[in-house]
Steps between C-alpha positions, in 0.01 A plus 500: 500500500699197618555374146627841388757515778612146428553582133698812593722303737555229239584762238753664730648161581539414132659841435744449790596156369555650156732764643695235694539288189616793288750609767596142588861523382564811711359362825740359761285185535447320171204268516583174331868519594489480878738282703231240578409437136592157367693471173628167373698510177571182310676439170188550287240641737440743782253464787401822670265532797475844666424376854598816690325720244180296535512531878548877489219548249274278710567699817446834326174388337379350829563830678323698228197271506493506882492881495226505235282242680549665840275790403 
C-alpha cells in the first residue's frame, strides 16, 4: 500500500511540473530568469548559472520530501 501511494504522489508531482512548464511563460515568476541568476556574456560565449532558480527548486523539493517522509 505504501508503494502505491508513493507512485500516485510522484505521478501527481510530475503532472504538476508538466503543467508549470507548459504555462511557464504566463506565470509571474519565470524560473531560470530570476534576479539572482548569474549571466555573463562575452564576445563569443555566454555563461549562465541559475543560482536563485536552483535555490527555489531545492527548497520546494525539500519541503515536498519532508511532507512525504513525515507520514
